[in-house]
C-alpha positions as MATLAB code, in Angstrom:
seq = 'MQAYASSSTLQEKANLVIFTKGEDDPLRNKANDEISETQVLEPIRRIIDDCNLWGKVSAFSIPSQSALAAAYRFFVQYRSVFALVSLHEPFGLAPLEAAVSGLPVVATQDGGPKESLQEGDEQFCIFIDPTSPKDIARGLEVLISQTNIWEDLQKCCRAHILKFYTWNQTAQEYLKTLEKIVAIPTQNTNSLLPIHPYFLRDTKHQDISLSDLNHLYFRCNPQEIT';
ca = [
      16.881  -19.499   -1.473;
      20.238  -17.734   -1.439;
      21.941  -20.865   -2.759;
      19.518  -21.171   -5.654;
      19.774  -17.464   -6.491;
      23.574  -17.634   -6.566;
      23.775  -20.599   -8.952;
      23.191  -20.188  -12.677;
      23.532  -23.977  -12.984;
      20.636  -24.626  -10.624;
      18.458  -21.990  -12.265;
      19.143  -23.469  -15.695;
      18.513  -27.097  -14.726;
      15.865  -26.960  -11.988;
      13.065  -25.058  -10.315;
      12.950  -24.517   -6.569;
       9.904  -25.821   -4.688;
       9.305  -24.914   -1.043;
       6.863  -26.978    1.036;
       4.963  -25.116    3.742;
       2.161  -25.961    6.132;
      -0.817  -23.711    6.704;
       0.159  -21.168    4.040;
      -1.469  -22.001    0.694;
       0.259  -19.324   -1.401;
       3.066  -18.020    0.818;
       4.977  -16.243   -1.929;
       2.059  -13.905   -2.587;
      -0.065  -13.939    0.552;
       1.002  -12.532    3.893;
       1.580  -15.181    6.564;
      -0.726  -15.493    9.566;
       2.033  -14.904   12.121;
       4.563  -12.075   12.247;
       7.684  -14.212   12.653;
       6.975  -16.337    9.574;
       6.206  -13.223    7.574;
       9.109  -10.974    8.556;
      11.873  -13.508    9.184;
      11.100  -16.115    6.522;
       8.766  -15.109    3.713;
       9.707  -11.460    3.258;
      13.420  -12.263    2.759;
      12.510  -15.023    0.300;
      10.276  -12.700   -1.728;
      12.981  -10.044   -1.680;
      15.524  -12.447   -3.194;
      13.013  -13.529   -5.853;
      12.392   -9.881   -6.757;
      16.047   -8.843   -6.715;
      17.191  -11.824   -8.813;
      14.161  -11.947  -11.106;
      13.270  -15.510  -10.121;
       9.479  -15.369  -10.449;
       8.432  -18.430  -12.432;
      11.425  -20.441  -11.211;
      10.381  -20.635   -7.538;
       7.102  -21.940   -6.125;
       5.772  -22.659   -2.646;
       2.601  -24.369   -1.496;
       1.037  -25.992    1.521;
       1.310  -29.702    2.302;
      -1.647  -30.486    4.631;
      -0.779  -34.024    5.756;
       1.878  -36.731    5.880;
       0.150  -38.722    3.138;
       0.132  -35.636    0.902;
       3.812  -35.100    1.644;
       4.632  -38.688    0.683;
       2.638  -38.294   -2.534;
       4.528  -35.078   -3.323;
       7.865  -36.846   -2.808;
       6.854  -39.649   -5.181;
       5.643  -37.123   -7.756;
       8.927  -35.216   -7.766;
      10.964  -38.417   -8.082;
       9.554  -38.676  -11.614;
      11.325  -35.397  -12.459;
      14.657  -36.524  -10.959;
      14.309  -33.991   -8.169;
      16.469  -33.557   -5.071;
      15.417  -33.098   -1.442;
      17.300  -30.463    0.572;
      17.392  -30.143    4.356;
      19.547  -27.142    5.240;
      18.736  -26.686    8.939;
      21.421  -24.987   10.995;
      21.082  -27.981   13.322;
      18.876  -31.073   13.077;
      18.367  -33.175   16.262;
      17.539  -36.395   14.379;
      16.309  -35.586   10.891;
      13.270  -37.691   10.036;
      12.396  -35.609    6.966;
      15.399  -36.641    4.813;
      14.797  -40.303    5.675;
      11.170  -40.013    4.563;
      12.172  -38.263    1.343;
      14.933  -40.736    0.573;
      12.794  -43.823    1.145;
      10.318  -42.272   -1.323;
      13.112  -42.127   -3.901;
      14.569  -38.622   -3.623;
      18.351  -38.277   -3.236;
      19.210  -35.983   -0.342;
      21.351  -32.932    0.327;
      21.477  -32.515    4.114;
      23.010  -30.406    6.836;
      26.249  -31.726    8.249;
      25.254  -30.547   11.724;
      23.199  -32.986   13.770;
      21.308  -36.218   13.233;
      21.719  -36.760    9.461;
      25.466  -37.121    9.967;
      24.704  -40.253   12.011;
      21.670  -41.687   10.223;
      22.937  -41.098    6.673;
      26.532  -42.147    7.151;
      28.059  -45.488    8.061;
      31.809  -45.505    8.508;
      33.303  -43.770    5.484;
      30.226  -44.377    3.338;
      27.831  -41.461    2.935;
      24.273  -41.959    1.711;
      23.629  -38.305    0.905;
      25.611  -35.167    0.153;
      26.426  -33.218    3.300;
      26.690  -29.444    3.195;
      27.548  -26.566    5.496;
      24.115  -25.021    6.223;
      25.664  -21.611    6.902;
      27.166  -21.404    3.404;
      24.870  -20.763    0.400;
      27.858  -21.558   -1.811;
      28.282  -25.014   -0.271;
      24.529  -25.681   -0.393;
      24.562  -24.820   -4.087;
      27.559  -27.122   -4.610;
      25.727  -30.099   -3.109;
      22.593  -29.458   -5.136;
      24.550  -28.957   -8.363;
      26.263  -32.341   -7.950;
      22.953  -34.220   -7.809;
      21.161  -32.083  -10.398;
      23.999  -32.271  -12.920;
      25.396  -35.791  -12.510;
      22.912  -38.531  -13.347;
      25.114  -41.372  -12.113;
      25.497  -39.861   -8.656;
      21.747  -39.132   -8.488;
      20.965  -42.777   -9.284;
      23.634  -44.220   -6.966;
      22.551  -42.174   -3.960;
      18.873  -42.817   -4.664;
      19.399  -46.582   -4.540;
      21.934  -46.884   -1.722;
      20.219  -44.398    0.599;
      16.830  -46.045    0.214;
      18.331  -49.481    0.876;
      20.187  -48.147    3.928;
      17.034  -46.651    5.439;
      14.946  -49.773    4.832;
      17.665  -51.829    6.513;
      18.110  -49.723    9.638;
      15.300  -47.190   10.079;
      11.911  -48.819    9.580;
       9.653  -48.992   12.644;
       9.958  -52.787   12.616;
      13.757  -52.639   12.565;
      13.765  -50.032   15.323;
      11.576  -52.275   17.494;
      13.872  -55.240   16.844;
      16.922  -53.248   17.945;
      15.152  -52.152   21.137;
      14.213  -55.779   21.793;
      17.826  -56.939   21.347;
      19.017  -54.281   23.777;
      16.412  -55.227   26.380;
      17.245  -58.924   26.026;
      20.912  -58.154   26.711;
      19.976  -56.175   29.820;
      17.722  -58.814   31.356;
      20.303  -61.504   30.589;
      22.855  -59.838   32.888;
      23.361  -61.946   36.049;
      21.840  -60.412   39.189;
      25.210  -59.974   40.884;
      26.408  -57.753   38.045;
      23.411  -55.449   37.811;
      25.007  -52.907   40.164;
      26.862  -51.577   37.116;
      23.557  -50.380   35.639;
      22.246  -46.864   36.203;
      20.348  -46.652   39.508;
      16.619  -45.886   39.539;
      15.627  -43.091   41.884;
      12.581  -43.847   44.124;
      10.811  -40.966   42.405;
      10.443  -43.104   39.279;
       9.094  -46.062   41.254;
       6.213  -44.257   42.952;
       3.034  -43.812   40.986;
       1.908  -40.488   42.397;
       1.574  -36.937   41.112;
       2.712  -35.445   44.417;
       6.277  -36.727   44.386;
       9.076  -34.526   43.137;
      12.784  -34.754   42.384;
      15.223  -31.895   42.120;
      17.699  -31.249   39.343;
      20.529  -31.474   41.846;
      19.362  -34.966   42.871;
      19.317  -36.103   39.257;
      22.722  -34.571   38.582;
      24.228  -36.325   41.562;
      22.563  -39.647   40.739;
      23.477  -39.833   37.069;
      26.423  -37.449   36.647;
      27.925  -37.514   40.151;
      28.282  -33.747   40.165;
      26.713  -30.572   41.501;
      24.397  -28.368   39.384;
      27.108  -25.670   39.396;
      29.396  -28.055   37.516;
      26.892  -28.503   34.670;
      27.467  -25.941   31.924;
];
């Protein structure tokens, strides 16, 4: 929201759409929980008021995954851009879903997208610093303003995801890994991670301590784990 408000280029060329879940009209109606209301929606409304952005910003609820996919496909027709500006993203499934639907992506440089949307020196999206509204605006402006980059990233990112991140491809990679493991000669299997008896007993009454796990897999004491 801050990035959009700070950029005359973005305001001139695009509207900002925020997807929510469970809040049908979040820009006008108070949220059901206090945290969403005070820490998310109130600051957004304040920026809209202060910068006179009513009519340029909208937000609405997406009730299901199928509706989300339909929304992505709809916005592709308007040469839209998907933005994921999390301070940290463990994996980042959302940008992959948006990109495979046809939306070029601006994504946080911190976390999973840096691995899934980059291969060597080739980047399949525009990475931004999520703590900097100026840098977020920069990434969005590039895709909104430059048609050739929008088209290039749309095509190459979608192809990259279909090649490496479909469920079928994921299963095939797991299968290859398992085949390599079982092909290891018996005499060499002592190099594999040991399996604690806890994981071999099918009972709810067994237990294993954190210190046991630390010693087994990290060869250290709990005090050494920071």
